[in-house]
DRENPA-3360 file (N, C-alpha, C; in nm, 2 decimals, always signed):
BEGIN
1 = MLIIAIIL = -3.23/-6.19/-0.68/-3.26/-6.29/-0.58/-3.37/-6.25/-0.55 ~ -3.42/-6.09/-0.53/-3.55/-6.05/-0.47/-3.67/-6.09/-0.53 ~ -3.60/-6.09/-0.69/-3.75/-6.15/-0.78/-3.74/-6.28/-0.77 ~ -3.69/-6.36/-0.72/-3.71/-6.53/-0.72/-3.83/-6.52/-0.58 ~ -3.76/-6.45/-0.48/-3.85/-6.49/-0.35/-3.98/-6.42/-0.33 ~ -3.98/-6.31/-0.45/-4.13/-6.29/-0.47/-4.20/-6.36/-0.56 ~ -4.19/-6.40/-0.70/-4.23/-6.51/-0.74/-4.27/-6.65/-0.62 ~ -4.21/-6.67/-0.57/-4.18/-6.77/-0.48/-4.33/-6.77/-0.36;
9 = FGMLAGAA = -4.31/-6.63/-0.33/-4.40/-6.60/-0.22/-4.53/-6.61/-0.29 ~ -4.55/-6.56/-0.40/-4.68/-6.52/-0.47/-4.71/-6.68/-0.45 ~ -4.64/-6.75/-0.56/-4.68/-6.87/-0.57/-4.75/-6.95/-0.43 ~ -4.68/-6.98/-0.33/-4.72/-7.01/-0.22/-4.88/-6.94/-0.14 ~ -4.87/-6.79/-0.17/-5.00/-6.78/-0.15/-5.10/-6.80/-0.25 ~ -5.10/-6.81/-0.34/-5.18/-6.88/-0.45/-5.23/-6.97/-0.41 ~ -5.15/-7.10/-0.38/-5.16/-7.25/-0.36/-5.22/-7.22/-0.22 ~ -5.22/-7.13/-0.12/-5.29/-7.15/-0.02/-5.41/-7.10/+0.01;
17 = AQLVVGKP = -5.44/-7.03/-0.10/-5.57/-7.00/-0.17/-5.65/-7.06/-0.21 ~ -5.58/-7.15/-0.28/-5.67/-7.25/-0.38/-5.71/-7.39/-0.24 ~ -5.64/-7.36/-0.15/-5.62/-7.49/-0.05/-5.77/-7.41/+0.03 ~ -5.78/-7.31/+0.04/-5.90/-7.24/+0.17/-6.00/-7.24/+0.09 ~ -5.99/-7.18/-0.06/-6.14/-7.22/-0.16/-6.15/-7.33/-0.22 ~ -6.09/-7.43/-0.20/-6.12/-7.57/-0.25/-6.04/-7.63/-0.36 ~ -5.91/-7.73/-0.33/-5.86/-7.75/-0.39/-5.89/-7.84/-0.51 ~ -5.87/-7.83/-0.66/-5.91/-7.90/-0.77/-5.86/-8.00/-0.76;
25 = AGGIDWSL = -5.94/-8.12/-0.83/-5.88/-8.28/-0.81/-5.75/-8.31/-0.85 ~ -5.71/-8.24/-0.96/-5.59/-8.27/-1.02/-5.47/-8.20/-0.90 ~ -5.53/-8.15/-0.85/-5.40/-8.07/-0.75/-5.40/-7.94/-0.77 ~ -5.27/-7.88/-0.72/-5.26/-7.72/-0.70/-5.25/-7.68/-0.90 ~ -5.31/-7.60/-0.90/-5.27/-7.53/-1.02/-5.15/-7.42/-1.01 ~ -5.03/-7.48/-1.06/-4.91/-7.36/-1.00/-4.92/-7.22/-1.08 ~ -4.98/-7.23/-1.22/-4.96/-7.11/-1.29/-5.10/-6.99/-1.23 ~ -5.20/-7.11/-1.21/-5.34/-6.97/-1.12/-5.27/-6.95/-0.97;
33 = ALVAGLVG = -5.15/-7.02/-0.93/-5.12/-7.01/-0.81/-5.08/-6.88/-0.82 ~ -4.94/-6.87/-0.90/-4.86/-6.73/-0.90/-4.93/-6.62/-0.97 ~ -5.02/-6.65/-1.08/-5.09/-6.50/-1.11/-5.17/-6.48/-1.00 ~ -5.26/-6.60/-0.89/-5.32/-6.52/-0.81/-5.25/-6.47/-0.71 ~ -5.16/-6.50/-0.65/-5.05/-6.49/-0.55/-4.95/-6.34/-0.56 ~ -4.93/-6.29/-0.70/-4.87/-6.16/-0.73/-4.98/-6.06/-0.79 ~ -5.10/-6.12/-0.80/-5.25/-5.98/-0.83/-5.29/-5.97/-0.73 ~ -5.26/-6.04/-0.66/-5.36/-6.03/-0.46/-5.23/-5.97/-0.43;
41 = SFVGAIIV = -5.14/-5.98/-0.40/-5.04/-5.91/-0.31/-5.00/-5.75/-0.39 ~ -5.03/-5.75/-0.51/-5.02/-5.61/-0.59/-5.15/-5.56/-0.49 ~ -5.25/-5.62/-0.53/-5.41/-5.55/-0.47/-5.38/-5.48/-0.33 ~ -5.35/-5.60/-0.25/-5.34/-5.57/-0.12/-5.23/-5.45/-0.08 ~ -5.08/-5.45/-0.18/-5.05/-5.33/-0.16/-5.08/-5.21/-0.15 ~ -5.19/-5.19/-0.27/-5.25/-5.08/-0.30/-5.37/-5.04/-0.21 ~ -5.42/-5.13/-0.11/-5.54/-5.11/-0.03/-5.44/-5.02/+0.10 ~ -5.33/-5.11/+0.14/-5.26/-5.06/+0.24/-5.20/-4.94/+0.23;
49 = TAGWFRLK = -5.15/-4.91/+0.12/-5.14/-4.82/+0.10/-5.24/-4.65/+0.09 ~ -5.36/-4.69/+0.01/-5.45/-4.60/+0.05/-5.46/-4.56/+0.17 ~ -5.47/-4.65/+0.25/-5.54/-4.70/+0.34/-5.45/-4.59/+0.50 ~ -5.32/-4.64/+0.43/-5.21/-4.56/+0.50/-5.21/-4.39/+0.47 ~ -5.26/-4.34/+0.33/-5.26/-4.21/+0.28/-5.32/-4.13/+0.34 ~ -5.49/-4.24/+0.36/-5.60/-4.13/+0.43/-5.57/-4.13/+0.58 ~ -5.54/-4.20/+0.69/-5.50/-4.22/+0.79/-5.42/-4.11/+0.82 ~ -5.28/-4.10/+0.73/-5.18/-4.00/+0.76/-5.24/-3.84/+0.70;
57 = RRTAAPTP = -5.35/-3.85/+0.65/-5.39/-3.70/+0.62/-5.53/-3.68/+0.72 ~ -5.59/-3.79/+0.77/-5.66/-3.76/+0.87/-5.62/-3.71/+0.98 ~ -5.51/-3.75/+1.04/-5.43/-3.71/+1.14/-5.33/-3.58/+1.13 ~ -5.31/-3.60/+1.01/-5.24/-3.44/+1.00/-5.28/-3.33/+1.06 ~ -5.21/-3.21/+1.12/-5.26/-3.12/+1.19/-5.27/-3.01/+1.09 ~ -5.41/-2.95/+1.07/-5.43/-2.86/+0.97/-5.32/-2.69/+0.94 ~ -5.31/-2.70/+0.85/-5.22/-2.60/+0.84/-5.27/-2.43/+0.83 ~ -5.20/-2.31/+0.91/-5.28/-2.20/+0.91/-5.28/-2.14/+0.78;
% end
């Protein structure tokens, strides 16, 4: 069930990205929407995780 939710969320995010960038004349390309949404969410997750680790390392007390 979670896999289906992730796929649907990726498709909706990709479709929204196509609407923001400029929808093609033929309508929304759902295969592009799926790929863009899933890859975009993966890249976003990497950025958030890297930022979290950097912040955690910066605020950690130095060990004696």
